[in-house]
C-alpha positions as MATLAB code, in Angstrom:
seq = 'MIATAAASGIGDLSIRGLLTMFLPVLVVAWAVTLLSTPLIRVLAIETGVVDRPDEERKIHRRPIAYLGGVAVFLGLLAGIAASYAIDMPASFRPIPITIVLGMIAITATGVGDDVWGWDPRFKIMGQLIAAAGLSLYGIGTQTAAGFLAYFFGTSELGFEIAGIPINVTEWVGVGIVAVLVLGGCNASNLIDGLDGLLSGTSAIIGGGLLLISLLMALHLTNVDLIWLEESLPESVVVVEGVSLAGARIALCMALIGATLGFLAHNFNPATIFLGDAGSLLIGYFCVTIILMLGELGQTHFVLAGLIVFGLPIADTILAISRRKVQGLKASDPDANHLHHILKRQFGTVKQAVLGMWAIETIFAVIGVSIVAISITGEARVMVTYIVFILIFGGIAVIGVMMGRRAARRKGI';
ca = [
       2.053   28.520   19.928;
      -1.091   28.750   18.150;
       0.640   29.020   14.043;
      -1.382   30.438   11.217;
      -1.643   26.836   10.195;
      -3.390   25.593   12.986;
      -5.518   29.211   13.509;
      -6.819   28.795   10.470;
      -8.896   25.631   10.773;
      -9.758   23.056    8.301;
     -12.789   24.770    7.555;
     -16.325   23.374    6.623;
     -15.366   20.233    5.633;
     -17.792   17.255    4.003;
     -17.503   14.048    2.075;
     -18.810   15.440   -0.438;
     -16.612   18.306   -0.776;
     -13.507   16.587   -0.304;
     -14.497   13.863   -3.249;
     -14.994   16.700   -5.720;
     -11.733   18.725   -4.303;
      -9.598   15.503   -5.279;
     -11.553   14.252   -8.155;
      -9.257   15.790  -11.151;
      -6.829   13.489   -9.371;
      -8.764   10.917   -9.865;
      -9.538   11.501  -13.202;
      -5.940   12.579  -14.549;
      -4.625    9.529  -13.051;
      -6.508    7.327  -14.919;
      -6.497    8.944  -18.507;
      -2.532    9.093  -18.520;
      -2.471    4.980  -17.294;
      -5.680    4.368  -19.851;
      -3.890    6.211  -22.763;
      -0.080    5.536  -21.971;
      -1.006    1.118  -21.242;
      -0.890    0.680  -24.975;
       2.203    2.977  -25.655;
       4.003    0.994  -23.533;
       2.224   -2.299  -24.583;
       3.768   -1.840  -28.346;
       7.652   -0.755  -26.482;
       7.681   -4.021  -24.748;
       6.945   -6.020  -27.376;
       9.350   -3.993  -29.749;
      12.274   -4.751  -27.118;
      11.304   -8.448  -26.065;
      10.103   -7.528  -22.633;
       7.328  -10.400  -23.051;
       6.177  -12.816  -20.147;
       6.133  -16.160  -21.784;
       3.857  -19.200  -20.582;
       5.431  -21.965  -19.397;
       3.449  -25.466  -17.899;
       3.820  -24.869  -14.539;
       2.676  -21.531  -13.342;
       1.309  -19.039  -15.458;
      -1.651  -19.362  -17.585;
      -1.420  -17.389  -19.778;
      -0.664  -19.301  -23.522;
       1.377  -16.972  -25.336;
       3.749  -14.537  -24.804;
       2.567  -11.106  -23.326;
       4.031   -7.711  -23.129;
       5.075   -6.694  -19.754;
       6.251   -2.866  -18.602;
       2.731   -1.640  -17.298;
       4.015   -0.666  -14.027;
       5.178    2.095  -16.040;
       1.663    3.259  -17.955;
       0.996    2.574  -13.793;
       3.696    4.762  -12.331;
       3.006    7.897  -15.028;
      -0.605    7.539  -14.234;
       0.467    7.923  -10.363;
       2.663   10.854  -11.019;
      -0.321   12.780  -13.096;
      -2.629   12.499  -10.714;
       0.750   13.455   -7.727;
       1.083   16.408  -10.095;
      -2.114   17.679  -10.691;
      -3.201   17.159   -6.699;
      -0.527   20.255   -6.322;
      -2.832   22.504   -8.184;
      -6.032   21.629   -5.832;
      -6.399   24.378   -3.534;
      -6.435   22.972   -0.537;
      -7.310   24.130    2.943;
      -4.527   26.234    4.149;
      -4.065   23.473    7.241;
      -3.635   20.587    4.516;
       0.119   19.870    3.744;
       0.640   18.732   -0.534;
       2.238   15.120   -1.426;
       5.796   15.124    0.462;
       7.956   15.109   -3.066;
       9.821   12.099   -1.237;
       7.381    9.806   -2.199;
       7.693   11.149   -5.798;
      11.218    9.950   -5.554;
      10.768    6.657   -3.725;
       8.157    6.267   -6.373;
      11.214    6.336   -8.720;
      13.772    3.813   -7.066;
      10.737    1.235   -6.714;
      10.112    1.169  -10.744;
      13.416    1.709  -12.142;
      14.213   -1.760   -9.624;
      11.166   -2.935  -10.953;
      12.022   -2.096  -14.259;
      15.648   -3.524  -14.305;
      14.239   -6.732  -13.074;
      11.610   -6.733  -15.960;
      14.099   -6.267  -18.664;
      17.514   -7.662  -18.022;
      16.246   -9.740  -14.888;
      18.241   -7.778  -11.712;
      19.810   -9.956   -8.916;
      16.327   -9.485   -5.987;
      18.961   -7.829   -3.945;
      18.754   -4.359   -5.980;
      14.981   -4.756   -6.685;
      15.610   -4.526   -1.874;
      17.982   -1.895   -2.375;
      15.483    0.117   -4.233;
      12.427   -1.018   -1.585;
      14.893    0.465    1.682;
      16.057    3.399   -0.464;
      12.379    4.038   -0.742;
      11.502    3.392    2.968;
      14.671    5.910    3.803;
      13.196    8.765    2.247;
       9.384    7.800    4.043;
      11.627    7.639    7.536;
      13.639   10.886    6.816;
      10.544   12.934    6.259;
       8.733   11.299    9.274;
       6.026    9.613    7.490;
       5.166    6.272    9.594;
       7.781    6.818   12.147;
       4.758    8.079   14.196;
       3.353    4.895   14.556;
       6.104    3.339   17.257;
       5.079    6.429   19.290;
       1.374    5.540   19.223;
       2.247    1.787   19.912;
       4.250    2.643   22.888;
       1.875    5.414   24.293;
      -0.815    2.990   24.461;
       0.736    0.063   26.233;
       3.703    1.853   27.769;
       2.513    4.892   28.621;
       4.675    6.893   26.933;
       5.825    7.193   23.358;
       9.123    9.022   24.187;
      11.848    5.882   24.845;
      15.799    6.732   24.807;
      19.291    6.727   26.555;
      22.761    8.046   26.460;
      25.875    6.508   25.183;
      28.906    8.134   25.395;
      26.797   11.642   26.300;
      25.120   10.601   22.738;
      20.944   10.383   23.119;
      19.668    7.538   20.885;
      15.950    7.825   20.178;
      13.988    4.239   20.408;
      11.380    4.798   19.439;
      12.583    7.085   16.071;
      15.205    3.858   15.403;
      11.767    1.854   15.918;
       9.162    3.942   13.532;
      12.184    3.841   11.050;
      13.068    0.011   11.471;
       8.360   -0.349   11.102;
       8.333    1.629    7.645;
      11.518   -0.343    6.229;
       9.043   -3.816    6.771;
       5.973   -2.702    5.785;
       7.738   -1.251    2.384;
       9.644   -4.191    2.314;
       6.430   -6.424    3.064;
       4.033   -5.014    1.405;
       5.936   -4.839   -1.995;
       6.754   -8.681   -2.354;
       3.129   -9.179   -1.078;
       1.902   -7.473   -3.663;
       4.601   -8.602   -6.352;
       3.552  -12.288   -4.863;
      -0.540  -12.162   -5.607;
       0.069  -11.175   -9.271;
      -0.664  -14.226  -11.106;
      -4.000  -13.868  -12.649;
      -4.779  -10.941  -15.548;
      -6.552   -8.132  -13.541;
      -6.492   -9.378   -9.923;
      -3.578   -6.939   -8.363;
      -4.799   -3.966  -11.011;
      -8.272   -4.472   -9.528;
      -7.582   -5.363   -5.928;
      -5.822   -2.130   -5.854;
      -9.179   -0.572   -6.772;
     -10.307   -1.786   -4.042;
      -7.877   -1.534   -1.198;
      -7.435    2.306   -2.314;
     -11.246    2.661   -2.205;
     -10.787    1.623    1.424;
      -8.118    3.519    2.423;
     -10.075    6.930    0.581;
     -13.429    5.926    2.934;
     -10.608    6.160    5.984;
      -8.703    8.633    4.757;
     -12.054   10.869    3.978;
     -13.248    9.390    7.784;
     -10.134   10.921    9.442;
     -10.415   14.387    7.588;
     -13.799   15.525    8.782;
     -13.022   14.513   12.271;
      -9.761   16.262   11.977;
      -9.532   18.866   15.198;
      -7.586   22.044   15.847;
      -5.927   20.313   18.900;
      -5.054   17.818   16.556;
      -3.453   20.441   13.927;
      -1.731   22.737   17.257;
       0.034   19.223   18.093;
       1.421   18.594   15.309;
       2.588   22.259   14.217;
       4.418   21.622   17.725;
       6.408   18.391   16.610;
       7.610   19.564   12.710;
       9.971   22.121   12.027;
       8.638   25.354   11.895;
      10.241   25.868    7.823;
       7.546   22.720    6.818;
       5.055   24.335    8.805;
       5.596   28.031    7.305;
       5.871   26.310    3.767;
       4.040   23.509    3.475;
       0.853   23.670    6.239;
       0.212   21.169    8.938;
      -1.609   17.612    8.214;
      -1.099   15.230    5.521;
      -5.160   14.516    5.671;
      -4.845   16.140    2.176;
      -1.828   14.041    0.910;
      -4.275   10.529    1.605;
      -7.344   11.293   -0.078;
      -5.094   12.610   -3.456;
      -2.851    9.232   -3.259;
      -6.114    7.310   -2.622;
      -7.043    9.075   -5.508;
      -4.448    8.650   -7.764;
      -3.685    5.114   -6.967;
      -7.539    4.175   -8.101;
      -7.368    5.784  -11.344;
      -4.410    4.846  -12.539;
      -5.605    1.239  -11.132;
      -8.741    1.368  -12.820;
      -7.487    2.685  -16.164;
      -5.017   -0.287  -16.083;
      -7.243   -2.669  -15.533;
      -9.293   -1.298  -18.763;
      -6.127   -3.344  -20.769;
      -5.053   -6.272  -17.722;
      -8.355   -7.805  -17.405;
      -9.091  -10.901  -19.451;
      -7.868  -11.822  -21.527;
      -4.578   -9.870  -20.585;
      -2.207   -7.539  -23.005;
      -0.367   -6.295  -21.150;
       1.199   -7.703  -17.660;
       2.234   -5.204  -14.464;
       5.020   -7.346  -14.434;
       7.822   -6.625  -11.364;
       7.589   -2.795  -11.923;
       3.838   -2.551  -11.213;
       3.545   -4.422   -8.369;
       6.416   -3.493   -6.505;
       5.279    0.469   -6.924;
       1.376   -0.638   -5.930;
       2.791   -1.882   -2.694;
       5.104    0.710   -2.186;
       2.316    3.070   -3.213;
      -0.331    1.148   -0.801;
       2.125    0.703    1.856;
       2.671    4.439    2.141;
      -0.945    4.980    2.270;
      -1.133    3.131    5.274;
       2.000    4.475    7.175;
       0.514    8.389    6.955;
      -2.497    6.852    8.454;
      -0.210    6.888   11.342;
       0.399   10.476   11.668;
      -0.728   11.383   14.873;
       0.293    8.504   16.517;
      -2.980    6.482   15.817;
      -1.092    2.899   15.717;
      -4.574    1.204   15.464;
      -5.981    3.217   12.487;
      -2.416    1.506   10.656;
      -3.412   -1.557   11.758;
      -6.620   -1.314    9.933;
      -4.821    0.265    7.375;
      -2.939   -2.938    7.250;
      -6.323   -5.213    6.566;
      -7.599   -3.077    3.978;
      -4.299   -5.017    2.541;
      -5.323   -7.467    3.555;
      -5.648   -9.618    0.371;
      -1.955   -9.627   -0.221;
      -0.976   -9.676    3.577;
      -2.780  -13.385    3.938;
      -1.514  -14.652    0.666;
       1.653  -14.093    1.778;
       0.957  -15.295    5.030;
      -0.189  -18.596    3.664;
       2.693  -19.153    1.325;
       5.335  -18.825    3.477;
       3.780  -21.014    6.170;
       2.504  -23.555    3.584;
       5.945  -23.699    2.792;
       8.010  -23.453    5.996;
       5.548  -26.816    7.369;
       6.701  -28.766    4.496;
      11.017  -27.558    4.483;
      10.374  -25.410    1.803;
      12.268  -21.282    1.363;
       9.277  -19.070    1.527;
      10.840  -17.699   -1.447;
      10.366  -20.844   -2.981;
       7.844  -20.834   -6.269;
       3.935  -22.823   -6.064;
       1.022  -23.418   -7.512;
      -1.158  -23.081   -4.450;
      -1.324  -19.149   -3.784;
      -4.834  -18.283   -3.609;
      -5.803  -17.694   -7.017;
      -4.590  -20.510   -7.898;
      -6.760  -22.841   -5.654;
      -9.957  -20.637   -6.762;
      -8.490  -20.639  -10.402;
      -9.319  -24.722   -9.707;
     -12.209  -24.181   -7.863;
     -14.136  -22.008  -10.772;
     -12.462  -23.302  -13.473;
     -11.572  -19.777  -15.358;
      -9.784  -16.919  -14.484;
     -12.557  -14.268  -14.399;
     -14.365  -16.066  -11.453;
     -11.262  -16.812   -9.409;
     -10.758  -12.985   -9.993;
     -14.308  -12.253   -9.296;
     -13.322  -14.494   -5.580;
     -10.703  -13.585   -5.406;
     -12.130   -9.155   -5.426;
     -14.913  -10.137   -3.134;
     -12.002  -11.392   -0.512;
     -10.730   -7.465   -0.361;
     -13.723   -6.234   -0.530;
     -14.659   -7.849    2.973;
     -10.864   -7.211    4.531;
     -11.863   -3.580    3.166;
     -15.328   -3.023    4.768;
     -13.611   -4.892    8.387;
     -11.211   -2.577    7.772;
     -12.978    0.808    7.199;
     -15.796    0.028    9.708;
     -13.001   -0.658   12.770;
     -12.121    2.892   11.727;
     -15.539    4.452   11.677;
     -16.535    2.867   15.361;
     -13.456    4.096   16.871;
     -13.388    7.886   15.580;
     -17.293    7.673   17.017;
     -15.468    6.120   20.077;
     -17.893    3.577   19.753;
     -15.174    1.038   20.091;
     -11.482    0.798   22.086;
      -8.651    0.853   20.444;
      -7.534   -2.773   21.918;
     -10.293   -3.649   19.762;
      -8.473   -3.137   16.459;
      -4.972   -5.312   18.011;
      -7.206   -7.948   19.191;
      -9.092   -8.055   15.350;
      -5.998   -7.133   13.569;
      -4.721  -10.621   15.548;
      -7.775  -12.682   15.181;
      -7.286  -12.362   11.050;
      -4.258  -12.935   10.043;
      -3.024  -15.577   13.204;
      -6.332  -17.451   12.117;
      -5.031  -17.008    9.013;
      -1.456  -18.368    9.507;
      -2.698  -21.191   10.878;
      -4.499  -22.467    8.190;
      -1.451  -22.208    5.896;
       0.413  -24.354    9.112;
      -3.203  -27.151    7.644;
      -2.341  -26.153    4.577;
       1.082  -26.774    4.858;
       0.437  -30.092    6.846;
      -1.991  -31.669    5.123;
       0.236  -31.595    2.088;
       3.581  -32.632    3.271;
       1.332  -36.213    3.786;
       0.330  -36.534    0.468;
       4.376  -36.674   -0.421;
       4.992  -38.415    1.923;
       7.505  -35.881    4.031;
];
């Protein structure tokens, strides 16, 4: 059956046309974040929600306001609201409301930690609630299907227990969503260590994911729309449309706008920090977009999106492997993150941040290039898997080497 949404096609789209169509989302997110950040800063100072310097890891010399994540949340929310007013092609679905509910859960638990120093388990609970919302809406659950179809020839694995069908593919997909949300949130949190580092890095990530989303939208076919339509409940197709292509572009625009708006206040010397509310929210937002790349079961596009998100992942892998070799807990803090190393190497915060942005740009270029050559058929899907393993496997090896050197210096 070909329903009206699929039959209508996607129109005569171009990169310029799509950017023009969704530009209001970026502008609104940028303006709301830019204007609300000073108000949030005053509120944080008045209530004593500030980050105080220490002798070991925090290099700022005076207390800096927290709660910048609230301003980013407001900007993202405004951008999403603006996207609902855009006259998109009939086949494009709007941004799912479950994403907004996840944003609320993540931000609320992050604010709780910034203000009251909540137990980390509360933050994990918020992240799992957000992941559950994505899974219930089917965002990211097709990632497992694409992997199984490529390597095992079938995307449907399951069995029955006492007459009750168990869909293995679906549950594996749910697990992938949970792991990526938890990992993405905490990876963003880990690199948020210098003025402007995470906000600028996130804008670059948003730009990379935007390019991927534009390429995917331009190469979306009626065959794809028919497949999506047959896999969705009829009520969703009739009311919302079929493809998340427009939602992906809108989310990328909102991310770029909000992070650039905040960066104006957060670049060195920063007047306000993101706090856990902001770093966790940005991680969740990036992972949500990445998971949406696998809408058609294109697991290799999700991997390419993770490469675009490469700097937070790389720093996390380095930290965990480095600490494990030394017999430390993965959560033990230290002053040997990438930004700490570059800060010691270059001598200034600005130079270290620019260096980190350059590294992230390289990750983004690699991720976008992989999608471009995959879409044009110039590279096999396996190339994406190989590049992904080589990049992050190599980073893990470097982390082990760093840990061994540190252990030898300590005589361990």
